[in-house]
C-alpha positions as CSV (number, residue, x, y, z in Angstrom):
1,X,25.3,-15.7,-30.0
2,X,21.6,-16.5,-31.3
3,X,18.7,-15.3,-29.9
4,X,16.9,-18.4,-28.8
5,X,13.6,-19.7,-27.7
6,X,14.7,-21.7,-25.1
7,X,14.9,-20.4,-21.2
8,X,18.5,-19.7,-20.2
9,X,19.0,-19.9,-16.2
10,X,19.2,-16.4,-15.8
11,X,16.0,-16.5,-17.2
12,X,14.5,-19.4,-15.0
13,X,16.0,-18.3,-11.7
14,X,14.3,-14.2,-12.6
15,X,11.1,-15.9,-13.1
16,X,11.5,-17.6,-9.7
17,X,12.4,-14.4,-8.1
18,X,9.2,-12.5,-10.1
19,X,7.1,-15.0,-8.7
20,X,8.2,-14.7,-5.1
21,X,8.7,-11.0,-5.1
22,X,4.7,-11.1,-6.1
23,X,4.1,-13.4,-3.1
24,X,6.2,-11.1,-0.6
25,X,4.6,-7.8,-1.2
26,X,1.1,-9.4,-1.3
27,X,2.3,-10.2,2.5
28,X,4.0,-7.5,3.8
29,X,1.1,-5.1,2.2
30,X,-1.5,-6.8,4.0
31,X,0.7,-7.5,7.3
32,X,1.6,-3.7,7.8
33,X,-2.8,-3.0,7.7
34,X,-2.9,-5.6,10.6
35,X,0.3,-4.5,12.4
36,X,1.5,-1.0,11.3
37,X,-1.4,0.6,11.3
38,X,-1.1,4.6,10.3
39,X,2.9,4.1,9.3
40,X,3.9,4.6,5.8
41,X,4.2,0.8,5.1
42,X,0.3,1.2,6.0
43,X,-0.3,3.9,3.6
44,X,2.1,2.3,1.0
45,X,-0.6,-1.1,1.3
46,X,-0.9,-0.8,-2.5
47,X,2.2,-3.0,-3.0
48,X,-0.1,-5.8,-1.9
49,X,-2.5,-4.9,-5.5
50,X,1.4,-4.9,-7.3
51,X,1.6,-8.3,-6.4
52,X,-1.4,-9.8,-7.2
53,X,-1.1,-7.7,-10.7
54,X,2.3,-9.3,-11.0
55,X,0.8,-12.9,-9.8
56,X,-1.7,-12.7,-13.2
57,X,1.2,-11.6,-15.5
58,X,3.4,-14.3,-14.6
59,X,0.7,-16.9,-14.6
60,X,-0.1,-15.9,-18.3
61,X,3.4,-16.3,-19.3
62,X,3.7,-19.9,-17.7
63,X,1.0,-21.8,-18.6
64,X,0.3,-20.8,-21.9
65,X,4.1,-21.4,-22.8
66,X,3.8,-24.5,-21.4
67,X,0.9,-25.2,-23.7
68,X,2.5,-23.6,-26.7
69,X,5.3,-25.7,-26.4
70,X,3.7,-28.9,-26.1
71,X,1.2,-27.9,-29.4
72,X,2.6,-30.6,-31.5
73,X,2.1,-33.6,-28.7
74,X,-0.5,-35.1,-29.8
75,X,-0.3,-37.3,-26.5
76,X,-1.2,-33.8,-25.2
77,X,-5.1,-32.4,-24.8
78,X,-7.4,-30.9,-23.1
79,X,-7.7,-33.9,-20.6
80,X,-3.9,-33.8,-19.7
81,X,-4.4,-29.9,-19.2
82,X,-7.0,-29.9,-17.4
83,X,-5.6,-32.4,-14.6
84,X,-2.6,-30.8,-14.4
85,X,-4.3,-27.1,-13.5
86,X,-6.9,-28.7,-11.4
87,X,-4.1,-30.3,-9.6
88,X,-1.5,-27.4,-9.3
89,X,-4.3,-25.3,-8.0
90,X,-6.2,-27.7,-5.7
91,X,-3.0,-29.5,-4.1
92,X,-2.7,-25.8,-2.3
93,X,-6.3,-24.5,-2.3
94,X,-8.2,-28.0,-0.9
95,X,-5.8,-27.6,2.5
96,X,-6.0,-24.5,2.6
97,X,-9.9,-24.5,2.5
98,X,-9.5,-26.8,5.6
99,X,-7.2,-24.7,7.6
100,X,-9.0,-21.6,7.1
101,X,-12.3,-23.5,8.1
102,X,-10.0,-24.6,11.2
103,X,-8.3,-21.7,12.5
104,X,-11.1,-19.4,12.5
105,X,-13.4,-21.9,14.2
106,X,-11.6,-20.9,17.4
107,X,-11.9,-17.0,16.6
108,X,-15.0,-16.9,15.4
109,X,-17.1,-16.5,18.3
110,X,-14.8,-13.2,19.2
111,X,-16.6,-9.4,18.3
112,X,-13.6,-8.5,16.9
113,X,-13.5,-11.3,14.2
114,X,-17.0,-9.8,12.6
115,X,-16.3,-5.9,13.5
116,X,-15.5,-4.6,9.6
117,X,-11.8,-4.0,9.0
118,X,-9.5,-3.6,6.5
119,X,-10.4,-6.8,5.0
120,X,-13.9,-8.1,4.5
121,X,-13.3,-11.2,7.0
122,X,-16.0,-13.0,9.4
123,X,-18.8,-11.9,7.2
124,X,-18.7,-15.3,5.1
125,X,-17.6,-18.2,7.8
126,X,-20.6,-20.5,7.1
127,X,-20.6,-24.3,5.2
128,X,-22.6,-22.7,1.8
129,X,-19.7,-20.2,1.7
130,X,-17.0,-23.0,2.0
131,X,-18.6,-24.9,-0.7
132,X,-18.9,-22.2,-3.1
133,X,-15.4,-21.7,-2.8
134,X,-14.4,-25.1,-3.5
135,X,-16.3,-25.0,-6.8
136,X,-14.6,-21.8,-7.3
137,X,-17.9,-19.8,-7.3
138,X,-16.8,-16.9,-4.4
139,X,-17.3,-13.2,-6.7
140,X,-19.0,-15.1,-9.8
141,X,-20.3,-11.9,-11.7
142,X,-22.9,-14.0,-13.3
143,X,-24.3,-15.0,-9.2
144,X,-23.5,-11.1,-8.1
145,X,-25.6,-10.1,-11.7
146,X,-28.8,-12.2,-10.2
147,X,-28.7,-10.5,-6.5
148,X,-28.7,-7.7,-8.5
149,X,-31.8,-8.3,-9.6
150,X,-33.5,-8.6,-6.5
151,X,-33.0,-12.3,-6.1
152,X,-32.5,-13.5,-2.6
153,X,-29.0,-11.6,-1.4
154,X,-27.9,-14.5,1.0
155,X,-28.4,-17.2,-1.3
156,X,-26.3,-15.4,-4.3
157,X,-23.8,-13.6,-2.0
158,X,-20.8,-16.0,-2.2
159,X,-17.7,-14.0,-1.2
160,X,-14.2,-15.7,-0.2
161,X,-14.3,-17.7,2.8
162,X,-13.9,-16.7,6.0
163,X,-10.4,-14.6,7.1
164,X,-9.0,-15.9,3.1
165,X,-9.5,-12.4,1.8
166,X,-7.3,-13.5,-1.1
167,X,-9.8,-16.3,-2.6
168,X,-11.4,-14.1,-4.5
169,X,-8.1,-14.2,-7.4
170,X,-7.9,-18.3,-7.1
171,X,-11.4,-18.7,-9.0
172,X,-10.2,-16.4,-11.8
173,X,-7.7,-17.8,-12.3
174,X,-8.9,-20.7,-12.5
175,X,-11.8,-19.8,-14.7
176,X,-8.9,-18.0,-17.0
177,X,-7.5,-21.9,-16.9
178,X,-10.7,-23.2,-18.5
179,X,-11.6,-20.6,-20.6
180,X,-8.0,-20.4,-22.5
181,X,-8.0,-24.9,-22.2
182,X,-10.9,-24.5,-24.4
183,X,-10.0,-22.5,-26.6
184,X,-6.3,-24.0,-26.9
185,X,-7.4,-27.5,-28.1
186,X,-10.6,-27.6,-29.1
187,X,-10.4,-24.6,-31.4
188,X,-6.8,-24.1,-32.2
189,X,-5.1,-27.7,-31.7
190,X,-8.0,-29.9,-33.0
191,X,-9.5,-27.0,-34.9
192,X,-12.9,-27.5,-35.1
193,X,-15.9,-25.6,-33.7
194,X,-18.2,-25.7,-30.7
195,X,-20.8,-27.5,-30.2
196,X,-24.0,-26.0,-29.3
197,X,-23.9,-27.6,-25.9
198,X,-20.0,-27.1,-25.8
199,X,-20.8,-23.1,-26.8
200,X,-23.4,-23.3,-23.7
201,X,-20.6,-24.7,-21.3
202,X,-17.8,-22.0,-22.5
203,X,-20.5,-19.1,-22.2
204,X,-20.7,-20.0,-18.4
205,X,-16.9,-20.7,-18.3
206,X,-15.9,-17.2,-19.6
207,X,-18.2,-15.1,-17.7
208,X,-16.1,-14.7,-14.9
209,X,-12.5,-14.2,-17.2
210,X,-14.6,-11.6,-19.4
211,X,-15.9,-9.5,-16.4
212,X,-12.4,-9.3,-15.5
213,X,-11.3,-8.1,-18.5
214,X,-13.2,-5.3,-18.3
215,X,-14.0,-4.7,-14.8
216,X,-13.2,-6.4,-11.2
217,X,-11.7,-5.3,-8.1
218,X,-8.8,-4.4,-10.3
219,X,-10.3,-3.4,-13.3
220,X,-7.7,-5.5,-15.9
221,X,-6.4,-9.5,-14.5
222,X,-7.8,-11.2,-17.1
223,X,-6.3,-8.1,-19.4
224,X,-2.9,-8.9,-17.9
225,X,-2.8,-12.8,-17.6
226,X,-3.3,-12.3,-21.6
227,X,-0.8,-9.6,-21.7
228,X,1.6,-12.8,-20.3
229,X,0.2,-14.4,-22.8
230,X,1.3,-12.6,-25.9
231,X,5.1,-12.5,-23.8
232,X,5.0,-16.2,-24.3
233,X,4.2,-15.9,-28.3
234,X,6.8,-13.5,-28.8
235,X,9.6,-15.6,-26.3
236,X,8.8,-18.3,-28.7
237,X,9.1,-16.6,-31.9
238,X,12.4,-14.8,-31.3
239,X,14.7,-17.1,-33.7
240,X,11.8,-16.5,-36.5
241,X,12.5,-12.2,-35.4
242,X,16.1,-12.4,-34.8
243,X,16.3,-13.9,-38.4
244,X,14.6,-11.4,-40.0
245,X,15.9,-8.4,-38.2
246,X,19.1,-9.7,-38.7
247,X,18.8,-9.2,-34.5
248,X,22.0,-10.3,-32.3
249,X,21.8,-11.1,-28.7
250,X,23.7,-8.3,-27.8
251,X,21.4,-6.0,-30.1
252,X,18.4,-7.5,-28.2
253,X,19.6,-7.5,-24.9
254,X,20.3,-3.4,-25.2
255,X,17.1,-2.9,-26.6
256,X,15.2,-4.8,-23.5
257,X,17.6,-3.0,-20.9
258,X,16.3,0.4,-22.8
259,X,13.0,-0.6,-22.7
260,X,12.7,-1.6,-19.5
261,X,14.3,1.2,-17.9
262,X,11.8,3.5,-19.8
263,X,8.8,1.3,-18.7
264,X,9.9,1.8,-14.8
265,X,10.2,5.8,-15.5
266,X,6.5,6.0,-16.7
267,X,5.8,3.2,-14.3
268,X,7.1,5.6,-11.9
269,X,5.7,9.0,-13.3
270,X,2.3,7.5,-13.8
271,X,1.9,7.0,-9.7
272,X,3.4,10.6,-9.1
273,X,0.6,12.2,-11.5
274,X,-2.1,10.2,-9.4
275,X,-0.8,11.2,-6.5
276,X,-0.8,15.0,-7.8
277,X,-4.5,15.0,-9.5
278,X,-6.1,12.6,-7.1
279,X,-4.0,12.3,-4.1
280,X,-3.6,8.7,-3.8
281,X,-1.8,6.6,-6.1
282,X,-3.1,3.5,-8.2
283,X,-1.1,0.4,-9.4
284,X,-4.3,-1.5,-9.6
285,X,-5.6,0.4,-12.9
286,X,-4.8,-0.9,-16.6
287,X,-1.8,1.7,-17.4
288,X,0.1,0.5,-14.5
289,X,-0.4,-3.1,-15.4
290,X,0.9,-2.2,-18.7
291,X,3.8,-0.4,-17.6
292,X,4.9,-3.1,-14.8
293,X,4.2,-5.8,-17.9
294,X,6.5,-4.3,-20.3
295,X,9.4,-4.0,-18.0
296,X,8.9,-7.4,-16.1
297,X,8.9,-9.0,-19.5
298,X,11.7,-6.7,-21.2
299,X,14.0,-7.5,-18.5
300,X,13.0,-11.2,-18.5
301,X,14.0,-11.1,-22.3
302,X,17.4,-9.1,-21.5
303,X,18.4,-12.3,-19.7
304,X,18.5,-14.3,-22.2
305,X,22.1,-13.9,-22.5
306,X,22.8,-15.1,-19.0
307,X,23.6,-18.5,-18.7
308,X,24.7,-19.3,-15.4
309,X,23.7,-17.8,-12.0
310,X,25.1,-18.6,-8.8
311,X,23.9,-21.7,-7.2
312,X,23.1,-20.2,-3.8
313,X,21.0,-17.4,-5.9
314,X,19.4,-20.1,-7.8
315,X,18.8,-22.0,-4.9
316,X,17.3,-19.0,-2.5
317,X,14.8,-17.9,-4.8
318,X,13.4,-21.4,-6.0
319,X,12.8,-22.1,-2.3
320,X,11.4,-18.8,-2.0
321,X,8.8,-19.8,-5.1
322,X,8.1,-23.1,-4.6
323,X,6.1,-22.2,-1.4
324,X,4.8,-18.9,-2.8
325,X,1.4,-19.7,-3.5
326,X,1.3,-21.6,-0.2
327,X,1.8,-18.5,1.4
328,X,-0.6,-16.5,-0.8
329,X,-3.5,-19.2,0.2
330,X,-2.7,-18.7,4.0
331,X,-1.0,-16.0,4.8
332,X,-4.2,-13.6,5.7
333,X,-5.7,-16.3,8.0
334,X,-2.5,-16.3,10.0
335,X,-2.7,-12.3,10.1
336,X,-6.5,-12.2,10.9
337,X,-5.9,-15.3,13.7
338,X,-3.3,-13.1,15.5
339,X,-5.2,-9.9,15.1
340,X,-8.0,-11.5,16.7
341,X,-6.0,-13.1,19.8
342,X,-4.0,-9.8,20.5
343,X,-6.4,-6.9,20.5
344,X,-4.4,-3.2,21.2
345,X,-1.4,-4.4,18.6
346,X,-2.3,-2.5,15.1
347,X,0.8,-0.5,15.6
348,X,3.5,-3.0,17.4
349,X,6.6,-3.6,14.9
350,X,7.2,-7.2,16.9
351,X,3.8,-8.4,16.5
352,X,4.5,-7.6,12.7
353,X,7.4,-9.5,12.5
354,X,6.3,-12.1,14.4
355,X,2.6,-12.6,12.1
356,X,5.5,-12.6,9.1
357,X,7.7,-15.2,10.5
358,X,4.5,-17.5,11.3
359,X,3.2,-16.6,7.9
360,X,6.2,-18.1,6.2
361,X,6.8,-21.4,8.2
362,X,2.8,-22.3,7.7
363,X,3.8,-21.9,4.8
364,X,6.6,-24.0,3.8
365,X,4.9,-26.8,5.7
366,X,2.1,-26.4,3.5
367,X,4.4,-26.4,0.4
368,X,6.1,-29.5,1.8
369,X,3.1,-31.6,3.3
370,X,0.6,-30.8,0.1
371,X,1.5,-28.5,-2.7
372,X,5.1,-30.1,-3.7
373,X,3.3,-32.9,-4.9
374,X,0.7,-32.0,-7.3
375,X,2.7,-33.7,-10.3
376,X,1.8,-36.8,-8.4
377,X,-1.3,-36.2,-8.0
378,X,-2.0,-35.6,-11.3
379,X,-0.1,-38.0,-12.3
380,X,-2.7,-41.1,-10.5
381,X,-5.7,-38.9,-11.7
382,X,-4.4,-39.5,-15.2
383,X,-4.6,-43.2,-14.5
384,X,-7.7,-43.1,-12.9
385,X,-9.2,-41.2,-16.0
386,X,-7.9,-43.0,-19.2
387,X,-7.5,-41.2,-22.3
388,X,-10.9,-40.3,-24.5
389,X,-10.3,-41.0,-28.4
390,X,-12.3,-37.7,-28.9
391,X,-11.6,-34.8,-26.7
392,X,-14.6,-33.7,-24.3
393,X,-14.1,-30.4,-22.0
394,X,-17.1,-31.9,-19.7
395,X,-14.9,-34.5,-18.5
396,X,-12.6,-32.5,-16.9
397,X,-16.4,-31.7,-14.5
398,X,-15.6,-35.9,-13.5
399,X,-11.9,-34.9,-12.0
400,X,-13.8,-34.2,-8.5
401,X,-14.4,-37.7,-8.1
402,X,-10.7,-38.5,-7.6
403,X,-9.8,-35.9,-5.4
404,X,-10.6,-37.5,-2.1
405,X,-8.6,-40.3,-3.7
406,X,-5.8,-38.9,-4.3
407,X,-5.4,-36.3,-1.4
408,X,-6.6,-39.6,0.9
409,X,-3.3,-41.0,-0.4
410,X,-1.1,-38.2,-0.5
411,X,-2.0,-37.9,3.4
412,X,-0.8,-42.0,3.8
413,X,2.3,-40.9,2.1
414,X,3.1,-38.0,4.1
415,X,2.3,-39.3,7.2
């Protein structure tokens, strides 16, 4: 059997499993902070941080793999890439912004809504923040730096909107997408230098990815996205490596399994070392991220020899993965709503499981109503914005003009 750079069914199902697992880690970690306060699961709330790290790893792999596979397709340029990424993000994100505004409006008047708690909910429920989130400016490092220079704090302090504290990561993903697209399609594929105004635009776009490469709440999110991209390059180069090293599929599988096992042991040892020296495990540092990435992708490569997976397993993981993004966007609002409306249940397992069920039900509805139509929305936007003979990254800004038309058409189709 020859080592291949084409995804096997085993690898596809595994990627679905990892995407679903990441969303579930975030959801269960947050739910424990609300409804199992003081329990073992609450003290293990770092599991939601692990879910975020996995999201960025898998995103870096899948997005870059898609672009690299289309590298020789002259019909696929920055315009097509920008529209695809825009529709993939905003197909769930824009409805989620509206959903959060409506849900929070019912509880924003409660003192419990604005009270300090596990997340910073309730402090950014206003039109200004909603628009800032729509434009992906929540937590934008440049604005935070201006605030620290003494400018009006209220003007530049754009946080995640309302109860949706997870929105802080969506803006990071968005700006990574734009920066990666500019480099991939203008510097690499087109093989030309940026013009001065393109350098200026690139400098603005790169602010957030660069900041989260060296710092930020989880310290290394852009770096983990880059590790995912490196894994995609390794995946595409497997046939050449196999030929150079006389590497059979069996030897490659055994090597990957050994690396995976070693990485898992190293990750566990690192967490225990943190517990011993610091009294607290920290899965969000770079060292943990590297161990996690090595384990996840080495197992992915090992599954290159698995070509058949039982249909029931493939469908189950595929279904969970399909609505994982919607679950990530909406679950915190469900939890916060229940937390405000049902005080005194911070240690109630019944409300814990009820909130989990409600979050999944809402996420499935969101996926069915909005998120699953992202490819159709992309096709319509491409028809609205004909291809130019000269690629122009500023043309992506004009995509916003067609959002209302596309979303309205999608809602009409659903109705």
